[in-house]
Every structure is written in structure tokens, then in C-alpha cells.
C-alpha positions in Angstrom: 0.0 0.0 0.0 1.1 3.4 -0.7 2.0 6.1 2.0 -1.2 8.1 2.6 -1.5 11.5 4.3 -4.3 13.9 5.0 -3.5 17.8 4.5 -5.8 20.6 5.1 -6.2 23.1 2.2 -8.6 25.8 2.9 -11.7 24.4 4.5 -11.3 21.1 2.9 -9.2 18.1 3.8 -7.1 16.3 0.9 -6.2 12.7 1.0 -2.7 12.2 -0.8 -1.2 9.1 -1.9 2.5 9.7 -2.0 2.8 13.1 -3.8 -0.6 13.0 -5.5 -3.9 14.5 -4.4 -6.6 11.7 -4.8 -9.6 12.9 -2.7 -11.1 16.0 -1.2 -13.5 15.8 1.7 -15.0 18.4 4.2 -14.0 16.7 7.4 -10.8 15.1 8.8 -12.9 12.3 10.4 -14.4 11.4 7.1 -10.9 11.4 5.4 -9.6 9.1 8.0 -12.5 6.7 7.7 -12.3 6.5 3.8 -8.6 5.7 4.1 -9.1 3.1 6.6 -11.9 1.6 4.6 -9.7 1.6 1.5 -6.9 0.0 3.3 -9.2 -2.9 4.5 -10.6 -3.4 1.1 -7.0 -3.7 -0.4 -6.0 -6.0 2.3 -9.1 -8.3 1.7 -8.2 -9.0 -1.9 -6.7 -12.4 -2.6 -3.0 -12.0 -3.3 -2.0 -13.5 -6.8 0.0 -16.6 -6.7 3.6 -16.0 -7.3 4.3 -19.4 -8.8 1.4 -19.1 -11.3 2.4 -19.5 -14.9 1.6 -16.9 -17.4 -1.3 -17.6 -19.6 0.8 -17.1 -22.8 3.2 -19.8 -21.6 0.3 -22.3 -21.1 -1.2 -21.3 -24.5 2.0 -22.2 -26.4 1.7 -25.7 -24.9 -2.0 -25.8 -26.0 -3.3 -26.0 -22.3 -5.6 -22.9 -22.7 -8.6 -23.1 -24.8 
């Protein structure tokens, strides 16, 4: 996951990922909740298997229909 930060710009709070602004909300509490929810969703995704063979390699051998 990227490094997230929340900065105040005027009356709004901006969620930043690394050096890019990605979301603007009206309250810091809402910004924190959205970052937390996003982190949980990303962590809930199944991780791809590192030993999985690329489809192109299987297709060369005729194993992919």
C-alpha cells in the first residue's frame, strides 16, 4: 500500500497518496474513515500466486482453450 497523508487545504481535507492528491472531503474524520476503509478493502483482496504460470506460456503448450 502507498503512503497516505491527509492535509488541510482551505476548508477541505485532501487525502494524498505519495505526492498525488486523490480525494477531497469536508472533514478530517471522514478522510480518515475513507483511508481506513480503502486499506481494509485492499488487504481483503486475494494475493496473486507468485508461482502461477503466465497464460501465454500455457497457450504455447496448448493448455488454454
